[in-house]
C-alpha positions as CSV (number, residue, x, y, z in Angstrom):
1,M,-20.9,17.4,22.8
2,T,-19.9,16.6,26.2
3,D,-21.1,14.6,29.2
4,P,-22.7,17.2,31.6
5,Q,-21.8,15.0,34.7
6,T,-18.0,14.3,33.7
7,Q,-17.4,17.3,31.2
8,A,-15.8,14.7,29.1
9,P,-16.5,14.2,25.2
10,A,-19.7,12.0,25.0
11,P,-19.2,8.8,23.0
12,D,-20.2,9.0,19.4
13,P,-23.1,6.7,18.9
14,W,-21.8,5.8,15.6
15,H,-18.6,4.1,17.0
16,G,-20.9,2.1,19.3
17,R,-23.1,1.0,16.4
18,V,-20.1,-0.2,14.5
19,G,-18.5,-2.2,17.5
20,A,-21.9,-3.9,18.1
21,A,-22.3,-4.8,14.5
22,L,-18.9,-6.2,14.0
23,G,-18.8,-7.9,17.5
24,L,-15.8,-5.7,18.8
25,D,-15.2,-4.7,22.2
26,D,-13.6,-1.4,21.1
27,T,-13.2,0.6,18.1
28,G,-10.6,3.5,17.3
29,T,-11.6,7.0,16.4
30,D,-10.5,9.0,13.4
31,G,-12.8,11.9,13.1
32,P,-16.0,10.7,11.7
33,R,-14.7,7.4,11.0
34,A,-14.6,4.3,13.2
35,V,-11.5,2.2,12.9
36,A,-12.3,-1.4,13.2
37,D,-9.8,-4.3,13.1
38,V,-11.2,-7.7,12.1
39,D,-9.7,-11.1,11.6
40,A,-8.7,-11.8,8.0
41,K,-11.1,-14.7,7.8
42,D,-13.9,-12.4,8.6
43,W,-13.0,-9.7,6.2
44,R,-15.7,-10.2,3.6
45,E,-18.4,-10.7,6.2
46,A,-17.3,-7.6,7.9
47,V,-17.6,-5.7,4.6
48,R,-21.0,-7.1,4.1
49,I,-22.1,-6.0,7.6
50,C,-20.8,-2.5,7.0
51,R,-23.0,-2.3,3.9
52,D,-26.1,-3.9,5.0
53,D,-26.4,-3.4,8.6
54,L,-24.5,0.0,8.9
55,G,-25.8,1.4,5.6
56,C,-22.2,2.1,4.2
57,D,-23.6,2.7,0.9
58,F,-20.3,4.2,-0.7
59,F,-17.1,2.3,-1.3
60,D,-14.4,4.8,-1.1
61,W,-10.9,3.0,-1.5
62,L,-9.0,-0.3,-0.6
63,S,-5.4,-0.7,-0.3
64,A,-2.7,-2.5,1.8
65,V,0.3,-1.7,4.1
66,D,3.5,-3.8,4.2
67,E,4.1,-4.1,8.0
68,G,7.4,-5.8,7.5
69,P,8.7,-8.7,9.2
70,A,7.3,-9.6,12.8
71,D,9.1,-8.0,15.9
72,P,8.1,-10.3,18.8
73,E,10.3,-8.4,21.3
74,G,8.7,-5.1,20.2
75,G,5.3,-6.5,20.0
76,R,4.8,-5.7,16.4
77,P,3.2,-8.2,14.1
78,G,4.4,-8.7,10.6
79,G,2.7,-9.2,7.3
80,F,0.2,-7.2,5.1
81,R,-2.6,-5.1,6.5
82,V,-5.5,-4.7,4.2
83,V,-7.5,-1.5,4.6
84,A,-10.8,-0.4,3.2
85,H,-12.7,2.9,3.7
86,L,-16.7,2.6,3.6
87,W,-18.9,5.6,4.0
88,S,-22.5,6.1,4.9
89,V,-23.9,9.0,2.9
90,A,-27.0,9.3,5.1
91,E,-25.2,9.0,8.4
92,R,-22.1,11.0,7.2
93,R,-20.1,8.6,9.1
94,G,-17.6,6.0,7.7
95,V,-15.6,2.9,8.8
96,L,-11.9,2.4,8.3
97,L,-12.0,-1.4,8.1
98,R,-8.5,-3.3,8.6
99,A,-7.3,-6.9,8.7
100,L,-3.9,-8.2,9.2
101,L,-3.0,-11.0,6.8
102,A,-0.6,-13.8,7.7
103,E,-1.0,-15.8,4.6
104,G,-1.1,-12.9,2.0
105,A,-4.7,-13.5,0.8
106,V,-8.1,-12.3,1.8
107,D,-11.5,-12.8,0.1
108,S,-12.5,-10.5,-2.6
109,V,-15.5,-8.1,-1.9
110,T,-16.1,-7.1,-5.6
111,D,-19.5,-9.1,-5.4
112,L,-20.5,-6.5,-2.5
113,Y,-18.9,-3.5,-4.0
114,P,-18.2,-3.7,-7.8
115,G,-15.9,-0.5,-7.3
116,A,-13.6,-2.7,-5.4
117,D,-12.4,-4.5,-8.7
118,W,-9.9,-1.8,-9.7
119,H,-8.5,-1.4,-6.1
120,E,-8.0,-5.1,-5.5
121,R,-6.2,-5.4,-8.8
122,E,-4.0,-2.4,-7.8
123,T,-3.2,-4.1,-4.5
124,H,-2.6,-7.5,-5.9
125,E,-0.1,-5.9,-8.4
126,M,1.7,-3.7,-6.0
127,F,1.8,-5.8,-2.7
128,G,1.3,-9.4,-4.1
129,V,-2.0,-9.8,-1.9
130,D,-4.3,-12.3,-3.4
131,F,-8.1,-11.9,-3.5
132,P,-9.8,-15.3,-4.0
133,G,-13.1,-14.8,-5.8
134,H,-12.0,-11.9,-7.8
135,P,-13.1,-12.2,-11.5
136,D,-9.7,-11.4,-12.9
137,L,-6.6,-10.0,-11.2
138,K,-4.9,-9.1,-14.4
139,P,-2.2,-6.3,-14.4
140,L,-3.4,-2.9,-14.1
141,L,-0.5,-0.4,-14.0
142,L,2.7,-2.2,-14.7
143,A,3.9,-3.8,-18.1
144,P,3.1,-7.6,-18.4
145,E,6.9,-8.4,-18.2
146,F,7.5,-6.6,-15.1
147,E,8.5,-8.9,-12.1
148,G,7.8,-8.3,-8.6
149,H,5.6,-6.0,-6.3
150,P,7.0,-2.4,-6.2
151,L,5.4,-1.4,-3.0
152,R,6.7,-4.4,-0.8
153,K,9.4,-3.5,1.7
154,D,11.5,-6.4,0.3
155,F,11.4,-5.1,-3.3
156,V,15.0,-3.8,-4.3
157,L,14.9,-0.4,-6.1
158,A,17.6,-1.4,-8.4
159,S,17.2,1.7,-10.6
160,R,18.6,3.7,-7.7
161,V,21.9,1.9,-8.1
162,V,22.0,2.0,-11.8
163,K,21.2,5.7,-12.0
164,A,22.5,8.2,-9.5
165,W,19.7,9.3,-7.1
166,P,19.3,12.9,-6.0
167,G,20.7,12.4,-2.6
168,A,23.9,10.6,-3.8
169,K,26.0,13.7,-3.5
170,E,26.4,15.8,-0.6
171,P,28.6,18.9,0.1
172,G,32.2,17.8,-0.1
173,G,31.1,14.5,-1.8
174,D,33.8,15.0,-4.3
175,R,36.6,14.6,-1.8
176,P,38.4,11.1,-1.7
177,T,37.2,9.0,1.4
178,K,38.0,5.5,2.5
179,R,34.4,4.7,3.5
180,A,32.3,2.6,1.3
181,P,29.6,4.5,-0.6
182,K,26.3,4.2,1.3
183,R,23.6,2.5,-0.8
184,P,20.3,4.5,-1.6
185,P,17.2,3.7,0.4
186,G,15.4,0.6,-0.8
187,V,18.7,-1.1,-1.9
188,P,20.2,-3.6,0.8
189,D,23.9,-3.5,1.5
190,D,24.4,-7.2,0.3
191,W,22.6,-6.7,-3.0
192,I,24.6,-7.7,-6.1
193,E,24.7,-5.1,-8.7
194,P,23.8,-6.2,-12.1
195,E,26.6,-6.3,-14.8
196,T,27.6,-2.8,-15.7
197,R,27.0,-1.9,-19.4
198,P,29.0,0.6,-21.4
199,A,27.7,4.1,-21.3
200,P,26.2,5.1,-24.7
201,S,28.6,7.2,-26.9
202,T,27.9,11.0,-26.8
203,R,29.7,11.7,-30.0
204,R,27.5,13.2,-32.6
205,P,27.5,11.3,-36.1
206,D,29.1,13.0,-39.0
207,P,26.7,15.1,-41.2
208,P,26.0,13.5,-44.3
209,E,27.9,14.8,-47.4
210,A,25.9,17.1,-49.8
211,P,25.0,15.6,-53.2
212,G,27.8,15.9,-55.7
213,A,30.5,16.9,-53.1
214,A,33.8,15.8,-54.2
């Protein structure tokens, strides 16, 4: 649909409703979804508004993005960005709700959408984001003895050092070189390798002797 006077695409009334309900001057557009950035302290209330005032009766998913350290010169804020996708079945429109966290915690919304339980547990486990008010942020995917949060950018992928990764060899890689080997992605250059362990023996054990053999 276009504006007959300007021939420009007419504004989607859904985006106007989302901005007005959340008190935002502007919202982004992603197809039928309005992209709304809210303060972390207003996260739970924004989710409630989407459910009660905008009719988003379907909770789709929730996760996080590690934005890495802040870059003041480049104008990029650091921290973790929590993202939730909420959908209105009747309107066939949705809201992509986002909040940038400075402290690594945001209120749980499991009382508003019970389906957020699993998603908040996974986000807590993979990124270390806390959700005060969640009934039980117990491990979901990793073993209880696992340490760290594997989807954080500062998580060292030590397994790529211990075991050769697919990109370790390139054409001509067998030729001697004076350059230090480049570390795989996810392993900082100053990372200290764990103590090397002897490789397991590949010798096959001797077959057992037949009964009665001399």
